[in-house]
C-alpha positions as CSV (number, residue, x, y, z in Angstrom):
1,S,-29.5,-37.2,-19.4
2,P,-31.1,-40.8,-19.5
3,S,-32.7,-40.3,-22.7
4,Q,-29.2,-40.0,-24.4
5,P,-27.7,-43.3,-25.8
6,F,-24.7,-44.6,-23.8
7,H,-22.1,-44.4,-26.7
8,T,-22.8,-40.7,-26.8
9,L,-21.8,-40.4,-23.1
10,E,-18.7,-42.4,-23.7
11,L,-17.8,-40.3,-26.8
12,R,-18.4,-37.0,-24.6
13,S,-16.1,-38.6,-21.9
14,E,-13.2,-39.3,-24.7
15,W,-13.6,-35.7,-25.8
16,D,-13.1,-34.6,-22.2
17,K,-10.3,-36.4,-21.6
18,M,-8.7,-35.1,-24.9
19,F,-9.4,-31.6,-23.9
20,H,-8.0,-31.6,-20.6
21,S,-5.2,-33.5,-22.1
22,G,-4.4,-30.8,-24.7
23,K,-4.9,-28.1,-22.0
24,S,-2.5,-29.8,-19.7
25,W,-0.1,-29.7,-22.8
26,L,-0.6,-26.1,-23.8
27,K,-0.1,-25.1,-20.3
28,S,3.4,-27.2,-20.0
29,F,4.2,-25.7,-23.4
30,S,3.5,-22.1,-22.3
31,S,5.4,-22.6,-19.2
32,I,8.4,-23.9,-21.4
33,Q,9.8,-26.1,-18.5
34,F,11.3,-28.4,-21.4
35,L,13.0,-25.2,-22.8
36,A,14.5,-24.4,-19.2
37,R,15.9,-28.1,-19.1
38,A,17.2,-27.6,-22.6
39,V,19.1,-24.5,-22.1
40,G,20.3,-25.4,-18.6
41,V,18.4,-22.6,-16.7
42,K,16.7,-23.5,-13.4
43,Y,13.3,-23.5,-13.6
44,V,11.2,-21.0,-11.2
45,D,7.9,-21.4,-11.0
46,D,5.1,-18.8,-10.0
47,A,5.3,-19.8,-6.1
48,Q,9.0,-19.3,-6.1
49,V,8.9,-15.9,-7.8
50,G,5.9,-14.7,-6.0
51,G,6.5,-16.3,-2.5
52,S,4.1,-16.1,0.3
53,S,2.6,-13.1,1.9
54,S,4.8,-13.2,4.8
55,H,8.0,-13.9,2.6
56,R,6.9,-10.8,0.7
57,Q,7.0,-8.9,4.3
58,L,10.3,-10.0,5.0
59,A,11.9,-8.8,1.9
60,P,10.1,-5.6,1.0
61,G,12.7,-4.9,-1.5
62,L,12.1,-7.6,-3.5
63,S,9.1,-7.7,-5.9
64,H,6.7,-10.5,-6.6
65,Q,4.3,-11.9,-9.0
66,P,2.4,-9.3,-10.3
67,A,-1.5,-9.4,-10.0
68,K,-3.7,-9.7,-13.4
69,A,-4.9,-6.4,-14.5
70,S,-8.0,-6.0,-16.4
71,C,-8.4,-4.0,-19.5
72,R,-10.4,-1.5,-17.4
73,Q,-7.7,-1.0,-15.0
74,I,-5.0,-0.7,-17.6
75,F,-7.1,1.9,-19.6
76,H,-7.5,3.8,-16.1
77,A,-3.8,3.7,-15.7
78,F,-3.2,5.4,-19.0
79,W,-5.9,8.0,-18.3
80,K,-4.5,8.7,-15.0
81,L,-1.0,9.2,-16.7
82,Y,-2.3,10.8,-19.8
83,S,-4.6,13.3,-18.3
84,P,-2.3,15.4,-16.0
85,Y,0.0,16.6,-18.7
86,F,-2.8,17.4,-21.5
87,C,-5.4,18.8,-18.8
88,D,-3.3,20.9,-16.4
89,K,-3.5,24.4,-16.8
90,K,0.1,24.9,-16.6
91,S,1.2,22.3,-19.4
92,R,-1.5,22.0,-21.8
93,W,-1.2,25.6,-23.3
94,K,2.3,23.8,-24.4
95,A,1.2,20.3,-24.9
96,W,-1.8,20.8,-27.4
97,P,-0.2,23.0,-29.8
98,L,3.0,20.7,-29.9
99,L,0.3,17.5,-30.6
100,V,-1.1,19.6,-33.2
101,I,2.1,20.3,-34.8
102,V,3.0,16.7,-34.8
103,M,-0.4,15.7,-36.3
104,V,0.1,18.3,-39.1
105,F,3.2,17.2,-40.1
106,M,2.3,13.6,-40.0
107,F,-0.3,14.2,-42.0
108,C,2.1,15.8,-44.9
109,E,4.0,12.9,-44.3
110,V,1.2,10.5,-45.5
111,Q,0.3,12.8,-48.2
112,T,3.9,12.8,-49.2
113,G,3.5,9.1,-49.7
114,I,0.7,9.1,-51.5
115,D,2.3,11.8,-54.2
116,I,5.2,9.6,-54.3
117,S,3.0,6.3,-55.0
118,N,1.5,8.4,-57.6
119,A,4.8,9.4,-59.3
120,I,6.1,6.0,-59.0
121,K,3.1,4.9,-61.4
122,D,3.7,7.5,-64.2
123,V,7.7,6.6,-64.0
124,N,6.6,2.9,-64.5
125,N,4.3,3.8,-67.1
126,A,7.0,5.9,-69.1
127,L,9.3,3.1,-68.7
128,V,7.0,0.6,-70.2
129,G,6.2,3.2,-73.0
130,K,9.8,3.4,-73.6
131,D,9.5,7.3,-73.5
132,K,12.9,8.8,-72.3
133,T,11.7,12.4,-72.0
134,E,8.6,11.3,-69.9
135,F,10.5,9.0,-67.9
136,Y,13.3,11.3,-66.6
137,K,10.8,14.2,-66.1
138,E,8.8,11.8,-63.8
139,L,12.0,10.7,-62.2
140,R,12.9,14.4,-61.3
141,T,9.3,14.8,-60.1
142,A,9.7,11.8,-57.8
143,V,13.0,12.8,-56.4
144,F,11.8,15.9,-55.8
145,I,8.6,14.7,-53.7
146,G,11.0,12.4,-51.9
147,L,13.3,15.2,-50.8
148,R,10.2,17.2,-49.6
149,L,9.9,14.5,-46.9
150,V,13.2,15.1,-45.1
151,P,12.2,18.6,-43.6
152,I,8.7,16.8,-42.7
153,L,10.4,14.3,-40.6
154,V,12.6,16.6,-38.8
155,L,9.9,18.8,-37.7
156,H,7.5,15.9,-37.0
157,L,10.1,13.8,-34.9
158,G,11.7,17.0,-33.4
159,A,8.5,18.2,-31.8
160,A,7.3,14.6,-31.0
161,F,10.5,14.0,-29.2
162,Y,10.2,17.3,-27.2
163,I,6.6,16.3,-26.0
164,S,8.0,12.9,-24.9
165,L,10.7,14.9,-22.7
166,D,8.3,17.7,-21.6
167,W,5.9,14.8,-20.6
168,R,8.4,13.1,-18.8
169,K,9.8,15.9,-16.9
170,F,6.0,16.8,-15.8
171,L,5.0,13.2,-14.7
172,T,8.5,13.0,-12.9
173,Q,8.2,16.1,-11.0
174,K,4.4,15.3,-10.2
175,V,5.5,11.7,-8.6
176,L,8.8,13.4,-6.9
177,D,6.5,16.1,-5.2
178,M,4.6,13.5,-3.8
179,Y,7.6,11.1,-3.0
180,V,10.0,13.8,-1.7
181,N,8.2,16.2,0.5
182,D,7.8,16.9,4.3
183,V,5.2,14.0,4.5
184,Q,8.3,11.8,4.0
185,C,6.6,9.5,1.7
186,Y,9.9,7.7,0.6
187,Y,10.2,6.6,4.0
188,R,6.7,5.6,4.7
189,L,6.5,3.6,1.6
190,K,9.2,1.3,2.5
191,M,7.7,0.7,5.9
192,E,3.9,0.8,5.1
193,Y,3.9,-0.1,1.5
194,G,6.9,-2.8,1.2
195,N,5.5,-4.6,-1.7
196,V,5.6,-1.7,-4.0
197,D,9.2,-2.7,-5.5
198,N,11.9,-0.6,-6.7
199,P,10.5,2.9,-6.7
200,D,13.7,4.4,-7.8
201,Q,13.1,2.4,-11.0
202,R,9.4,3.4,-11.5
203,I,10.5,6.9,-11.1
204,A,13.4,7.2,-13.2
205,Q,12.9,4.6,-16.0
206,D,9.2,3.6,-16.2
207,I,7.9,7.0,-16.6
208,G,10.5,8.0,-19.2
209,N,9.7,4.5,-21.0
210,F,6.0,5.0,-20.5
211,C,6.0,8.9,-22.0
212,R,8.2,7.7,-24.9
213,M,6.5,4.8,-26.0
214,S,3.2,6.0,-25.5
215,L,3.8,9.0,-27.6
216,R,5.3,6.8,-30.3
217,L,2.5,4.5,-30.3
218,M,-0.1,7.6,-30.4
219,S,1.8,8.7,-33.2
220,S,1.7,5.5,-34.9
221,I,-2.0,5.0,-34.7
222,I,-2.9,8.6,-35.6
223,Q,-0.6,8.2,-38.7
224,D,-2.1,4.8,-39.6
225,I,-5.5,6.3,-39.4
226,M,-4.5,8.9,-42.0
227,K,-2.8,6.4,-43.9
228,I,-6.1,4.3,-44.2
229,A,-8.4,7.4,-45.0
230,A,-6.0,8.7,-47.7
231,N,-5.1,5.3,-49.4
232,S,-8.6,3.9,-49.0
233,I,-10.1,5.9,-51.7
234,A,-7.3,5.4,-54.1
235,L,-7.3,1.5,-53.7
236,I,-11.1,1.3,-53.9
237,Q,-11.2,3.0,-57.1
238,I,-8.7,0.2,-58.3
239,S,-10.3,-2.4,-56.8
240,S,-13.2,-2.8,-54.2
241,T,-12.6,-6.6,-53.5
242,L,-9.0,-6.1,-52.6
243,F,-9.7,-3.4,-50.2
244,Y,-12.8,-5.5,-48.3
245,A,-10.3,-8.4,-48.5
246,L,-7.7,-6.4,-46.6
247,V,-10.2,-4.9,-44.2
248,G,-11.3,-8.3,-43.4
249,C,-8.0,-10.1,-42.8
250,S,-6.6,-7.1,-40.8
251,V,-9.5,-6.9,-38.1
252,G,-9.1,-10.6,-37.7
253,Y,-5.9,-10.4,-37.2
254,T,-5.8,-7.5,-34.8
255,V,-8.7,-9.2,-32.7
256,F,-7.3,-12.5,-32.6
257,S,-3.5,-10.9,-31.5
258,L,-5.2,-8.7,-28.7
259,L,-7.3,-11.5,-27.5
260,V,-4.6,-14.6,-27.4
261,F,-1.6,-12.9,-26.7
262,A,-1.8,-9.5,-25.2
263,A,-2.8,-10.2,-21.7
264,P,0.0,-13.0,-21.0
265,L,2.4,-10.8,-22.7
266,M,1.5,-7.8,-20.7
267,R,1.7,-9.6,-17.3
268,V,5.1,-11.2,-18.1
269,Q,6.5,-7.9,-19.1
270,R,5.3,-6.3,-15.7
271,R,7.2,-9.4,-14.4
272,I,10.4,-8.6,-16.6
273,L,10.4,-5.2,-15.3
274,A,10.1,-5.9,-11.7
275,V,12.7,-8.9,-11.5
276,E,15.3,-6.7,-13.6
277,G,14.9,-3.7,-11.1
278,D,15.5,-6.6,-8.1
279,L,18.6,-7.5,-9.9
280,R,19.9,-4.0,-9.7
281,Y,18.4,-3.7,-6.0
282,V,20.5,-6.8,-5.2
283,L,23.7,-5.6,-6.6
284,V,23.5,-2.1,-5.4
285,R,23.2,-3.6,-1.9
286,L,26.5,-5.5,-2.7
287,R,28.0,-1.9,-3.5
288,E,26.7,-0.2,-0.5
289,N,27.6,-2.9,2.0
290,A,30.7,-3.7,0.2
291,E,33.1,-3.5,3.5
292,S,30.9,-5.4,5.7
293,I,30.5,-8.3,3.4
294,A,34.4,-8.2,2.6
295,F,34.8,-8.3,6.7
296,F,32.1,-11.5,6.7
297,R,33.9,-12.8,3.4
298,G,30.0,-13.3,2.4
299,H,30.9,-13.2,-1.4
300,G,29.5,-16.7,-1.5
301,Y,26.2,-16.1,-0.1
302,E,26.2,-13.0,-2.2
303,R,26.9,-14.8,-5.5
304,Q,23.9,-17.2,-4.8
305,C,21.5,-14.2,-4.0
306,S,22.5,-12.7,-7.4
307,E,22.4,-15.7,-9.0
308,K,18.7,-16.6,-7.4
309,V,17.5,-13.1,-8.7
310,L,19.2,-13.7,-12.2
311,D,17.3,-16.9,-12.5
312,H,14.1,-15.2,-12.1
313,V,15.1,-12.5,-14.7
314,I,16.0,-15.2,-17.4
315,W,13.0,-17.4,-16.7
316,S,10.8,-14.6,-17.0
317,N,12.4,-13.7,-20.4
318,Y,12.1,-17.2,-21.4
319,K,8.4,-17.0,-20.9
320,R,8.1,-13.9,-22.9
321,C,10.4,-15.5,-25.6
322,A,7.9,-18.4,-25.6
323,I,5.0,-16.0,-26.5
324,E,6.8,-13.9,-28.7
325,V,8.0,-16.9,-30.7
326,A,4.1,-18.0,-30.9
327,Y,2.8,-14.7,-31.8
328,K,5.7,-13.8,-34.5
329,T,5.1,-17.0,-36.2
330,F,1.5,-16.4,-36.4
331,T,2.5,-12.8,-37.9
332,G,4.9,-14.2,-40.2
333,L,2.3,-16.9,-41.6
334,V,-0.2,-14.1,-42.0
335,T,2.0,-11.3,-43.7
336,L,3.0,-14.3,-46.0
337,C,-0.6,-15.1,-47.0
338,F,-1.0,-11.1,-47.8
339,I,2.4,-10.8,-50.2
340,L,0.4,-12.5,-53.3
341,L,-3.2,-11.2,-52.4
342,P,-2.7,-8.1,-54.6
343,M,-1.0,-9.6,-57.5
344,M,-3.9,-12.4,-57.4
345,I,-6.5,-9.6,-57.7
346,V,-4.9,-7.1,-60.2
347,A,-2.8,-9.0,-62.5
348,P,-6.1,-10.4,-64.1
349,M,-7.3,-6.9,-64.3
350,Y,-4.3,-6.0,-66.2
351,L,-4.4,-9.3,-68.4
352,R,-7.6,-8.2,-69.7
353,G,-6.5,-4.7,-70.2
354,L,-8.9,-3.0,-67.7
355,V,-5.4,-1.2,-66.0
356,S,-2.1,-0.1,-66.9
357,F,1.2,-1.7,-65.8
358,G,1.9,1.0,-63.4
359,V,-1.2,0.5,-61.6
360,I,0.2,-2.8,-60.5
361,Q,3.2,-1.4,-58.9
362,Q,0.7,1.7,-57.4
363,T,-1.6,-1.0,-56.1
364,Q,1.1,-3.0,-53.9
365,M,2.4,0.2,-52.6
366,L,-1.0,1.4,-51.7
367,F,-1.9,-2.2,-50.4
368,H,1.2,-2.7,-48.3
369,S,0.6,0.7,-46.9
370,L,-2.9,0.0,-46.0
371,M,-1.9,-3.3,-44.5
372,S,0.8,-1.8,-42.1
373,G,-1.7,0.7,-41.2
374,M,-4.3,-1.8,-40.1
375,M,-2.1,-4.3,-38.9
376,D,-0.1,-2.0,-36.8
377,I,-1.8,-2.3,-33.6
378,G,-1.3,-6.1,-33.7
379,K,2.4,-5.6,-35.1
380,E,3.0,-3.4,-31.8
381,L,1.6,-5.9,-29.4
382,D,5.2,-6.0,-27.6
383,S,4.9,-2.4,-27.2
384,F,1.4,-2.1,-26.0
385,A,2.1,-5.0,-23.5
386,R,5.5,-3.1,-22.1
387,L,3.3,0.3,-22.2
388,G,0.6,-1.4,-20.3
389,A,3.1,-2.9,-17.5
390,E,4.9,0.3,-17.2
391,S,1.9,2.4,-16.9
392,V,0.5,-0.1,-14.4
393,R,3.6,0.3,-12.5
394,V,3.3,3.9,-12.2
395,Q,0.0,3.9,-11.2
396,E,0.5,1.8,-8.4
397,L,3.2,3.9,-7.1
398,W,1.2,7.1,-7.5
399,D,-1.8,5.4,-5.8
400,A,0.4,4.2,-2.7
401,L,1.9,7.9,-2.4
402,A,-1.4,9.7,-2.7
403,K,-2.8,7.3,-0.3
404,I,-0.2,8.3,2.4
405,Q,-0.8,11.8,1.5
406,R,-4.6,11.6,2.2
407,C,-3.8,9.4,5.6
408,Q,-1.4,12.0,6.5
409,D,-3.5,15.3,5.6
410,R,-6.7,13.5,7.4
411,H,-4.4,12.9,10.5
412,G,-3.5,16.4,10.3
413,K,-6.9,17.8,10.4
414,M,-7.8,15.4,13.3
415,N,-4.7,17.1,15.5
416,D,-6.4,20.5,14.8
417,D,-9.4,19.2,16.1
418,S,-7.5,17.9,19.3
419,S,-8.6,14.5,18.5
420,T,-7.0,11.4,19.7
421,T,-8.0,9.1,16.9
422,V,-6.6,9.0,13.3
423,C,-6.9,8.0,10.0
424,E,-6.8,4.4,8.7
425,S,-6.5,3.4,5.1
426,D,-9.3,4.7,2.9
427,A,-11.7,2.4,2.7
428,E,-13.0,3.7,-0.7
429,S,-10.8,3.4,-3.8
430,S,-10.8,4.8,-7.2
431,A,-12.8,3.0,-10.2
432,G,-9.3,1.6,-11.4
433,S,-7.7,1.2,-8.4
434,F,-5.9,-2.4,-7.9
435,S,-7.6,-4.6,-5.4
436,D,-4.8,-7.1,-5.6
437,S,-1.9,-5.3,-6.4
438,D,1.5,-4.1,-5.2
439,I,-0.1,-1.4,-3.1
440,E,-1.6,-3.7,-0.7
441,N,0.5,-2.8,2.3
442,S,0.2,-5.8,4.4
443,S,-1.7,-9.0,5.3
444,L,-2.6,-8.2,8.4
445,D,-6.3,-8.8,9.6
446,S,-8.4,-5.8,8.2
447,S,-10.3,-5.9,11.4
448,F,-7.3,-5.5,13.5
449,V,-5.8,-2.6,11.1
450,A,-8.8,-0.9,11.3
451,H,-8.8,-1.1,15.1
452,V,-5.1,0.4,15.7
453,G,-5.6,3.8,14.3
454,A,-2.6,5.9,15.0
455,V,-0.9,8.3,17.6
456,T,-1.9,11.9,17.1
457,L,1.0,14.1,17.1
458,E,0.9,17.8,18.0
459,E,3.2,20.9,18.3
460,L,3.6,22.6,21.7
461,E,3.2,26.4,21.9
462,V,6.8,28.2,22.2
463,T,6.1,29.8,25.5
464,T,5.4,26.7,27.3
465,P,8.6,25.1,29.0
466,V,7.7,21.6,28.3
467,R,9.7,20.4,25.4
468,L,8.0,16.7,25.1
469,Q,4.8,15.2,26.6
470,L,3.6,11.6,25.9
471,C,0.1,10.8,26.8
472,S,-1.1,7.1,27.1
473,V,1.1,6.3,24.2
474,T,0.5,2.6,22.5
475,L,2.9,2.1,19.5
476,Y,2.8,-0.8,17.0
477,P,5.6,-1.1,14.5
478,P,4.7,-1.5,11.0
479,L,3.0,-5.0,9.9
480,S,3.2,-6.4,13.3
481,H,0.3,-7.2,15.8
482,E,2.4,-7.0,18.6
483,P,2.4,-3.4,20.5
484,L,6.1,-2.1,21.4
485,M,4.7,-0.1,24.5
486,C,1.3,0.5,26.1
487,D,0.0,3.5,27.9
488,L,3.3,5.3,28.0
489,S,3.0,8.6,29.6
490,L,5.8,11.3,30.5
491,T,6.9,15.0,30.3
492,V,10.4,16.3,29.5
493,K,10.7,20.1,30.1
494,Q,13.2,22.8,29.3
495,G,16.6,21.7,31.6
496,D,15.7,17.9,31.6
497,S,17.6,15.5,29.9
498,L,16.2,11.8,29.7
499,L,18.1,8.6,28.9
500,L,16.0,5.8,27.5
501,E,17.6,2.2,28.6
502,G,16.6,-1.2,27.9
503,A,17.1,-4.2,26.2
504,S,17.0,-4.5,22.6
505,G,13.4,-4.9,21.0
506,T,11.7,-2.8,23.8
507,G,10.8,0.0,21.7
508,K,13.6,2.7,22.6
509,S,14.6,3.8,18.8
510,S,10.6,3.3,17.7
511,L,9.7,5.9,20.3
512,L,12.2,8.3,19.0
513,R,10.6,7.5,15.3
514,A,7.0,8.2,16.7
515,I,8.2,11.2,18.1
516,A,9.7,12.2,15.0
517,G,6.5,11.6,13.0
518,L,7.6,8.7,11.3
519,W,5.9,5.7,13.3
520,S,2.2,6.6,13.8
521,R,0.2,3.0,14.4
522,G,-1.3,2.9,17.7
523,S,-3.3,5.2,19.8
524,G,-2.3,8.3,22.4
525,T,-1.0,11.8,21.8
526,I,2.4,12.9,21.2
527,R,3.0,16.5,22.1
528,R,6.7,18.0,21.3
529,T,8.5,21.2,20.1
530,R,8.2,22.6,16.6
531,L,9.8,20.2,14.4
532,D,11.8,22.9,12.9
533,R,13.4,23.5,16.5
534,C,13.8,19.6,16.9
535,F,17.2,17.8,15.9
536,F,17.5,14.1,15.4
537,L,20.6,12.5,15.7
538,P,21.0,8.7,14.7
539,Q,23.5,6.3,15.3
540,A,24.7,6.3,11.6
541,P,24.5,10.0,10.5
542,Y,23.6,10.2,6.8
543,L,26.3,12.0,4.6
544,C,25.0,13.6,1.5
545,L,27.4,13.9,-1.5
546,G,29.4,17.0,-1.7
547,S,32.0,18.7,0.5
548,L,32.5,18.8,3.9
549,R,31.0,22.1,4.3
550,D,28.0,20.9,2.7
551,N,27.9,17.7,5.2
552,V,28.2,19.6,8.1
553,L,25.6,22.4,7.0
554,Y,23.1,19.5,6.0
555,P,20.1,19.7,5.3
556,R,20.6,23.5,5.0
557,D,22.2,24.8,2.2
558,Q,25.1,27.2,2.1
559,T,23.0,30.1,0.8
560,E,20.3,29.8,3.4
561,V,22.4,30.0,6.8
562,D,25.0,32.7,8.0
563,V,27.9,30.1,9.4
564,T,31.3,31.5,8.7
565,S,34.2,29.0,7.9
566,D,35.8,30.2,11.1
567,Q,32.8,28.6,13.1
568,I,32.9,25.4,11.1
569,I,36.6,24.9,11.9
570,E,36.2,25.8,15.6
571,V,33.4,23.2,16.1
572,L,35.2,20.3,14.3
573,G,38.4,21.1,16.3
574,S,36.3,21.1,19.6
575,L,35.0,17.6,18.5
576,G,38.5,16.5,17.7
577,I,38.2,16.0,14.2
578,S,40.0,18.7,12.8
579,H,42.1,16.4,10.8
580,L,39.4,16.0,8.2
581,L,40.0,19.8,7.1
582,D,43.8,18.9,6.6
583,R,42.4,16.0,4.6
584,H,39.9,17.2,2.6
585,G,39.5,20.9,2.7
586,L,36.0,22.3,3.4
587,D,35.0,22.6,-0.3
588,M,36.4,19.6,-1.9
589,D,33.4,17.4,-3.1
590,L,33.7,13.7,-2.0
591,D,31.4,10.7,-0.9
592,F,32.5,10.7,2.6
593,S,30.4,7.8,3.3
594,N,33.1,5.6,1.7
595,V,36.1,7.7,3.6
596,L,34.9,8.3,7.7
597,S,35.0,6.1,10.3
598,G,32.0,5.3,12.5
599,G,33.5,7.6,15.2
600,E,34.2,10.5,12.7
601,R,30.7,10.3,11.3
602,Q,29.2,10.8,14.7
603,R,31.2,13.6,15.5
604,L,30.0,15.0,12.2
605,G,26.8,14.9,13.1
606,F,27.3,16.3,16.5
607,A,29.0,19.4,14.5
608,R,25.8,19.6,12.7
609,L,23.9,20.1,15.9
610,L,26.4,22.5,17.5
611,L,26.1,24.7,14.3
612,R,22.2,25.2,15.0
613,D,21.4,28.1,16.9
614,D,17.5,27.5,17.0
615,I,17.6,23.7,18.5
616,E,15.2,23.3,21.7
617,L,15.0,19.5,21.9
618,A,17.8,17.1,20.6
619,L,16.8,13.5,20.2
620,L,19.9,11.0,20.0
621,D,19.8,7.4,19.1
622,E,22.9,5.6,20.0
623,A,24.6,8.8,19.0
624,T,28.0,8.3,20.4
625,S,28.1,4.4,20.3
626,A,31.4,4.2,18.0
627,L,33.3,6.8,20.5
628,D,35.5,6.2,23.2
629,D,34.5,7.7,26.9
630,E,36.6,10.7,26.4
631,N,35.2,11.7,23.1
632,E,31.6,10.8,24.4
633,L,32.0,13.0,27.4
634,I,33.5,15.9,25.2
635,A,30.3,15.5,22.7
636,Y,28.1,15.6,25.7
637,Q,29.6,18.8,27.4
638,L,29.3,20.8,24.1
639,L,25.3,19.5,23.7
640,K,24.7,20.5,27.3
641,K,26.0,24.0,26.6
642,K,24.0,24.2,23.3
643,V,21.1,22.4,23.9
644,H,19.2,22.5,27.1
645,C,16.9,19.7,26.6
646,Y,17.9,16.2,24.8
647,V,16.7,12.8,25.0
648,S,19.0,9.8,24.7
649,V,19.0,6.3,23.8
650,G,21.8,3.9,24.9
651,H,23.1,1.2,26.5
652,R,26.5,2.4,27.8
653,A,27.0,3.1,31.6
654,S,28.9,6.1,31.1
655,L,25.9,7.8,29.5
656,V,24.0,7.8,32.9
657,A,26.4,10.9,34.2
658,N,25.1,12.9,31.3
659,H,21.4,12.8,32.1
660,S,19.3,13.9,34.7
661,T,16.5,11.1,34.4
662,R,16.4,7.7,33.1
663,L,13.5,5.8,31.6
664,Q,14.1,2.1,31.5
665,L,11.7,-0.1,29.4
666,T,11.2,-3.7,30.1
667,R,9.6,-6.5,28.6
668,P,8.1,-8.8,31.0
669,S,7.5,-12.2,30.9
670,K,4.3,-13.8,29.1
671,S,2.8,-14.4,32.4
672,D,2.7,-10.9,33.3
673,G,1.0,-9.8,30.2
674,D,-2.9,-8.9,29.6
675,A,-5.6,-11.8,29.1
676,S,-4.6,-12.0,25.2
677,G,-1.3,-13.1,26.0
678,V,0.3,-10.0,24.4
679,H,3.6,-8.7,26.5
680,R,3.2,-5.4,27.9
681,P,6.4,-3.4,28.2
682,E,6.9,-1.5,31.2
683,A,8.4,1.9,31.9
684,K,10.9,2.3,35.1
685,F,12.0,6.0,36.2
686,H,15.2,6.6,37.8
687,F,15.9,10.3,38.8
688,G,19.0,12.1,39.4
689,T,22.7,10.7,38.4
């Protein structure tokens, strides 16, 4: 204000400069750029780690910089993962008794520790008094008490391990029920929530780590409370001053540790979990596509990609190391100050003759036991950070899967009501949901997403001759503003065969995905034969881990079908792949994805179809692209005899003779689009062969 002296304003200005200079230095230290230069690691800033939203859409398999999570969100994640196991009717009858057993044995362990401290006090007193008989008597008592601790620890740790494993099994099964089901969340999660990185790591690793670590920390906290309650009375009786000094220092240490170190350490830990998963993802892709990479001699490029992700891994770990160095330095100084505190307070009491010598040893044991209990939360900061990071990652996956499930359930209800509108993403979110987290499914304009809706999918009656019907279908690919097709209508009946033609990008394969229910963004109605009477044959059929019989019958199990070995041999022979029987037999387990050629895989896919007796509609996506003309003709002739209605996607001229109708999708020039400039694919029908 004008009334303030000039020198006061000048001093405040200098103080502000010093403050901002110090803040910049601390920020530079926290980012440890100097450490990266010193050790020769490439510096990776947050923008490079996270990337823009458009980059994340282009690389959905890789993670991005995690958003900040508040304490409320973290506690909500804890509750969401704790409550199912301890509150569910099927698991709580086992969880709570085991937890009570763990707590009982923890109490026995704490009480045994107190008894040992009393026994050692008596041993020391007998030693100072040079009473040989009393010394050996008290020593035998101390050894007996120590041996009593062995079965207590075995039962305590055994029950704790059992709860941890049972809890992990329960949570993993819950997530798998949402992830691998008839809603096909494992596919939709990848297409609609690409930013939920590494779901396999979250299911296979993060859930297990969360259960194991949370139970260990929960047991540690309960045990600390018992230690504090049991040892406090004994320490107060010796010296109330020492007890209150310990309480004040421990509370101050814990609060300071949580406020200063917990949040950045937890965020860095989330980042480490993500980039470690990225490194495995890159290496798994290298292994799965080894042949193609070898043909292209792409080892140099793949090495660069691997090293780039490795830089992110090492850099994130250096950031954690910087925080841990500061934290452990602080912890070491505090612990050093605490070492001499009992001696400084109790030694004068001994010199004045107020306590015996054994009390000094007992005081040190009680003090260190209480100190470890009171400071345990601060000392376990790294474990708490890792636990919080893993709980948030698991909840992000849980929320995304639940969101897909709710959307699909609502869509199903609308189909039952014959409605042509569909579910959009839930506007409401739970109290602890992450508004800026990995579960954001895209960066599209929210008003546009709300306008798009989804295609209604209905099943036709068994008695109708119609096998497939599209009514004014407009289809959008995931994470895109542009439609692939608009207002497409067609009907395919029993005895018809339809060939979808057109240039790449006009939506031929996407239309099959929509018919299968995999893609639904758009509008209109698709009516098709019941899903269990449809068969989808992709360009590269999936090969399961198992025998040739398992792969031919996939996805059905041998016990579910009545297909004989002779039938399998006959079908394989008719398709010209009977040599597979000579090489591998029917029942030898093998990874066939690394053995079969493209043409053999496609004919194996046809064998699956030909061994089904209940198929009314077959959908083939470039299913013969790897076959020569002769084998392609044989495959379609066998198909015509088995299935009387099918739809194929293909470019080869030889396919025309095997279909009664052709539908050609074309993408007109921009001048032929609508007023908004959107390209509208056109459909042209050609009848007859």
